[in-house]
C-alpha angles and dihedrals in degrees: 000000000000091000094051100036105032095155091060100035107029088114089064094062094075089049091054091047091050088070092060091098090061102092095207091052098040095094093053092045092050090048090051091049090052093050095046093044092054089069106017113019093165093071094055104028091099086072094068095099090050093049099048095074089058089068086077097041115129089232108088092205090059092046090053096046093046091052091048093048093048091049092051090046090052090233097176091176088067096053094100092051092046090049088061089065097057093100095044104121097184109126130222135178110244136172117233137154090295096051132255109348141168112243136164123242086242093058091049089048090051090051090050091051090050088057091048095049098045 
């Protein structure tokens, strides 16, 4: 809803992000940040400092989603941290423009860096 109707629901984005510190909700929050940022990065870009620590999380799904979110948000300050994930061969299932696919954290990090460097 926030992604598709940002004018009406932009005030909900900070509420969603406030749940990022809840480990069991972090994956959903990071996914929401990715989805919202694809259309309206300005309403979630304040979350960048909260997302960066997830690049070093033991959970490879959270590492991948945080890299993806930071790439979409054009968080150039995170490029060095994202670069550290390039050789991470842990796989996740992730939905992208081609559907549900298996990708490594390293591939997602490389895609994020491409966004940052373009």
